[in-house]
Backbone bond lengths (Angstrom), bond angles and torsions (degrees), N, CA, C in turn:
res aa  C-N    CA-C-N  psi(-1)  N-CA   C-N-CA  omega(-1)  CA-C   N-CA-C  phi
1 M - - - 1.398 - - 1.558 105.71 -
2 S 1.323 113.67 134.96 1.464 119.00 -179.43 1.456 110.14 -98.21
3 L 1.283 121.40 129.61 1.425 120.99 178.05 1.595 111.00 -89.99
4 P 1.221 115.39 151.01 1.581 122.00 -175.25 1.617 109.19 -79.57
5 F 1.446 112.09 4.32 1.388 111.36 -173.98 1.616 103.36 -140.41
6 E 1.423 110.15 155.52 1.422 114.90 177.99 1.615 99.47 -101.66
7 V 1.249 119.38 137.36 1.504 125.22 -178.43 1.539 104.88 -106.25
8 A 1.268 114.93 125.65 1.609 123.79 -179.39 1.460 106.32 -146.01
9 P 1.341 113.80 156.63 1.532 121.75 172.95 1.395 114.08 -59.85
10 L 1.419 113.66 141.68 1.510 123.59 175.73 1.610 106.59 -86.55
11 T 1.267 107.69 143.88 1.457 113.56 174.58 1.674 108.89 -129.10
12 A 1.295 116.13 178.71 1.435 117.19 175.23 1.527 113.33 -60.23
13 A 1.304 116.33 -21.82 1.613 124.34 178.34 1.520 105.15 -66.21
14 H 1.328 120.40 -20.95 1.479 117.76 -175.25 1.527 113.44 -100.92
15 A 1.512 116.67 -0.69 1.294 116.91 175.82 1.488 124.24 -48.06
16 R 1.259 116.36 -40.81 1.480 123.00 -176.57 1.607 108.24 -65.98
17 A 1.280 111.84 -47.10 1.464 117.59 -178.87 1.647 111.09 -64.37
18 A 1.334 107.10 -40.14 1.617 113.05 176.16 1.394 113.02 -59.68
19 H 1.412 111.97 -44.76 1.536 119.07 176.35 1.514 116.20 -54.28
20 G 1.396 107.51 -36.40 1.578 114.06 -176.13 1.508 106.80 -72.62
21 L 1.369 116.23 -30.49 1.425 112.86 175.18 1.516 118.73 -66.43
22 T 1.316 113.79 -43.95 1.521 119.10 -178.77 1.525 109.38 -69.35
23 V 1.391 117.13 -34.25 1.518 117.48 172.47 1.608 112.41 -60.01
24 A 1.254 109.94 -44.94 1.459 117.99 -174.67 1.577 111.34 -62.55
25 V 1.320 116.58 -30.28 1.519 116.16 177.16 1.599 110.59 -100.31
26 G 1.360 118.27 7.38 1.380 118.84 168.36 1.545 113.82 90.56
27 W 1.319 115.15 13.91 1.468 119.35 174.00 1.491 116.57 -80.93
28 A 1.184 123.50 148.15 1.520 128.44 -168.81 1.559 110.19 -85.56
29 H 1.294 121.86 3.28 1.572 120.45 179.75 1.541 105.42 -59.99
30 R 1.410 105.84 136.63 1.379 116.59 167.44 1.528 116.09 -91.67
31 Y 1.261 122.98 167.32 1.401 122.16 178.40 1.553 107.49 -63.67
32 E 1.277 121.58 -36.11 1.505 121.36 -179.09 1.534 107.04 -70.57
33 D 1.298 121.23 -26.72 1.399 122.49 174.39 1.433 111.73 -59.28
34 W 1.429 115.03 -48.16 1.454 123.25 176.39 1.481 115.11 -57.98
35 L 1.386 112.87 -42.71 1.493 113.35 179.47 1.450 110.03 -65.70
36 F 1.363 119.59 -39.75 1.497 120.21 176.32 1.519 111.65 -59.54
37 A 1.334 114.53 -50.90 1.548 124.80 -173.30 1.609 102.97 -57.34
38 L 1.359 121.43 -45.40 1.416 123.30 -174.27 1.585 109.21 -77.00
39 A 1.258 120.77 -16.02 1.492 125.57 178.89 1.523 110.77 -83.10
40 I 1.414 112.37 -31.88 1.538 116.37 -174.29 1.501 110.67 -106.42
41 G 1.333 118.06 -23.42 1.450 122.77 -174.57 1.485 114.23 -110.62
42 R 1.314 118.11 -171.61 1.386 123.61 170.33 1.552 112.12 -120.45
43 G 1.172 117.54 148.24 1.495 119.54 -179.17 1.488 117.62 -146.11
44 L 1.351 115.78 152.32 1.490 122.24 175.53 1.591 107.56 -123.48
45 G 1.296 111.27 147.04 1.372 116.29 -178.78 1.620 107.87 -122.07
46 A 1.313 116.57 148.34 1.443 128.75 170.03 1.472 109.67 -96.35
47 F 1.345 119.89 105.02 1.491 125.22 -179.33 1.553 111.25 -104.45
48 D 1.323 114.72 131.07 1.406 119.03 176.94 1.572 108.63 -72.80
49 S 1.424 110.08 -176.02 1.533 113.88 -179.12 1.586 116.18 -64.37
50 A 1.298 112.30 -22.59 1.527 122.24 176.94 1.434 114.48 -83.94
51 G 1.371 119.04 -6.03 1.443 126.79 -169.87 1.423 119.44 77.46
52 A 1.353 121.35 17.99 1.348 123.64 179.48 1.591 109.09 -85.31
53 L 1.249 117.19 136.38 1.470 123.82 174.43 1.456 110.64 -65.49
54 R 1.476 118.65 121.81 1.412 121.35 -176.33 1.453 112.88 -119.18
55 G 1.377 115.14 -5.42 1.481 121.97 -179.40 1.487 110.60 -171.31
56 A 1.262 117.98 148.61 1.549 124.29 -175.69 1.523 110.50 -136.80
57 L 1.299 111.44 141.12 1.466 117.87 173.91 1.583 107.55 -133.52
58 M 1.333 112.75 128.69 1.448 112.61 171.82 1.515 110.60 -125.39
59 W 1.312 108.77 153.10 1.506 114.54 173.42 1.483 109.23 -140.10
60 F 1.356 110.37 159.14 1.488 118.68 -172.85 1.476 105.62 -126.66
61 P 1.395 121.53 98.85 1.480 115.17 -179.99 1.452 116.62 -68.40
62 Y 1.321 114.82 102.31 1.444 123.75 175.96 1.453 111.48 -147.40
63 G 1.352 121.36 96.55 1.417 123.42 -176.61 1.626 109.57 68.35
64 E 1.275 120.89 -126.57 1.438 126.79 -179.68 1.618 101.59 -73.01
65 A 1.330 113.43 124.38 1.555 116.97 -179.95 1.490 111.94 -58.95
66 F 1.299 111.58 146.88 1.483 116.03 172.06 1.557 104.56 -137.43
67 A 1.338 116.87 147.83 1.364 129.18 -176.08 1.449 110.18 -135.85
68 T 1.275 113.94 147.77 1.459 123.73 165.64 1.410 113.40 -128.05
69 I 1.308 118.76 130.26 1.398 126.61 -165.78 1.564 107.28 -119.29
70 C 1.249 117.63 128.91 1.608 121.51 -178.23 1.537 106.82 -131.14
71 P 1.367 121.77 113.35 1.402 118.88 172.81 1.532 109.06 -94.97
72 S 1.311 115.82 171.34 1.411 118.06 -179.99 1.632 99.65 -76.64
73 S 1.346 110.38 158.84 1.499 117.40 -171.39 1.519 109.41 -60.80
74 E 1.270 126.43 -37.62 1.333 128.18 170.74 1.474 120.57 -60.58
75 Q 1.239 116.98 -24.10 1.434 122.87 -178.26 1.540 112.93 -95.63
76 T 1.236 122.45 -10.68 1.459 126.31 -179.82 1.503 108.10 -53.16
77 G 1.336 116.40 129.86 1.455 123.19 167.59 1.562 110.86 86.13
78 R 1.305 120.59 -4.65 1.397 122.65 179.19 1.480 107.46 -75.22
79 S 1.364 117.60 134.19 1.461 121.71 -168.91 1.473 108.90 -71.39
80 E 1.252 128.15 -34.93 1.501 124.86 178.22 1.522 113.53 -64.20
81 V 1.328 119.87 -18.26 1.499 120.52 178.71 1.501 112.89 -116.41
82 S 1.367 117.48 5.93 1.483 117.01 -174.62 1.500 106.84 -93.01
83 V 1.420 111.44 157.64 1.455 120.13 177.60 1.578 105.55 -122.61
84 N 1.266 115.27 122.85 1.519 121.31 -176.10 1.549 108.41 50.96
85 G 1.361 113.04 43.83 1.466 113.29 170.06 1.543 115.22 89.69
86 G 1.358 119.11 -15.74 1.505 117.35 -177.23 1.439 105.61 -169.80
87 F 1.386 116.69 -175.76 1.433 129.92 -172.92 1.505 110.03 -110.24
88 G 1.300 118.54 166.45 1.423 121.77 171.19 1.550 102.60 132.47
89 A 1.296 121.82 -153.24 1.400 124.04 179.24 1.495 109.46 -80.07
90 S 1.274 116.15 132.54 1.594 123.78 -174.67 1.396 105.99 -139.80
91 R 1.302 117.34 135.88 1.471 127.08 178.30 1.512 107.07 -87.60
92 L 1.247 115.71 129.04 1.602 122.48 -176.21 1.416 106.49 -127.00
93 S 1.411 112.54 153.53 1.430 118.36 163.56 1.404 112.11 -102.92
94 V 1.248 123.84 113.38 1.565 125.15 -176.51 1.498 107.33 -121.93
């Protein structure tokens, strides 16, 4: 199965785009929050063919893994990018 996105690690260089995703879905994360999260956690991004960030997943290795997933507003609810039928906070084993 071919995915419509390329998945690649997120870095601090992606903080502005990731902040745009959370603003678009109404989350209160600030740009500075993304910089902090990317400094202490690990992230993956879903990038479209033009290189635009369309979704982000962050996890923070501390005991039982915890991840937060944020899609772009136009991707929310699409089955090929959903986890357990939807987005939001999701517990993962990584």
